[in-house]
C-alpha positions in Angstrom: 93.5 128.7 -77.6 93.6 126.6 -80.7 96.1 127.6 -83.3 94.6 130.0 -85.9 91.7 131.1 -83.7 91.4 134.7 -82.7 89.0 134.0 -79.8 89.2 131.3 -77.1 86.3 129.0 -76.7 84.6 127.7 -73.6 83.3 124.2 -74.0 79.7 123.8 -72.8 76.8 121.4 -73.1 73.9 123.6 -72.4 70.5 122.9 -73.9 69.1 125.7 -76.0 66.1 126.6 -78.1 66.9 128.0 -81.6 64.8 129.4 -84.5 65.6 130.7 -87.9 63.9 133.9 -89.1 60.9 132.9 -91.2 61.8 129.2 -91.0 62.4 126.1 -88.9 63.0 126.0 -85.1 63.9 123.4 -82.5 66.1 122.5 -79.6 69.7 121.7 -79.5 72.9 121.8 -77.4 75.4 124.6 -77.2 78.8 122.9 -77.8 81.0 125.9 -77.2 80.9 129.6 -76.8 83.3 132.4 -77.6 83.1 136.2 -77.4 82.0 136.3 -81.1 79.7 133.3 -81.4 78.7 129.8 -80.7 78.7 126.3 -82.1 75.6 124.3 -81.6 74.1 120.9 -82.6 70.4 120.8 -83.5 67.9 118.0 -82.7 66.8 117.7 -86.3 68.1 117.6 -89.8 67.4 120.6 -92.1 69.2 122.5 -94.9 70.1 126.0 -93.5 70.6 128.6 -96.1 73.8 130.6 -96.3 73.9 133.6 -93.9 70.5 132.8 -92.4 69.7 134.4 -89.0 69.3 132.3 -85.9 67.8 133.3 -82.6 69.3 131.3 -79.7 67.8 131.3 -76.2 67.3 129.3 -73.1 65.7 125.9 -73.0 63.0 125.5 -70.4 64.4 128.0 -67.9 68.0 126.9 -68.1 70.5 129.6 -67.3 72.7 130.6 -70.2 75.9 132.6 -70.1 74.3 135.1 -72.5 70.7 136.4 -73.1 68.8 135.5 -76.2 71.1 136.2 -79.1 70.8 136.7 -82.8 73.5 135.1 -84.8 74.3 134.6 -88.5 75.2 131.2 -89.9 78.8 130.9 -90.9 79.0 127.2 -91.6 77.0 124.0 -91.1 77.6 120.3 -91.3 75.2 117.3 -91.1 76.2 114.7 -88.5 74.8 111.5 -87.0 74.0 111.6 -83.3 72.4 108.6 -81.6 71.4 107.3 -85.1 69.6 110.6 -85.8 70.8 113.1 -88.5 71.4 116.5 -86.9 73.2 119.7 -88.0 76.2 121.3 -86.3 76.2 125.1 -86.9 78.8 127.7 -86.5 77.1 131.0 -85.6 78.5 134.5 -85.3 76.7 137.0 -83.0 75.3 140.0 -84.7 
C-alpha cells in the first residue's frame, strides 16, 4: 500500500463506459480500483464540475470487478494521451 493511503489499490486497465448525470458521457479505461473508488482516464476532454456524479459500467460486455457504480468526483486532471487531451478522474463510490 502506498504511504498515506487508507485503502490498497488494484491496478487494472479495463475499458469502461461512463456518464455524468445530466451531462457528458464516453468511454475510458479504469486505471485502478480500491474498495472505496476508482481512478479512470476518459477518451475525451471536458471540464467536470466539482462533486459531479458519474455512473461507471462495462464497455461492450467486458467483465468488470464490480457492477455499474455511481461515484462522486473527488479530483480531476487534464492529460495528453496519444496526442489527445483526456481527463483523469478520481472517483469515490457512493
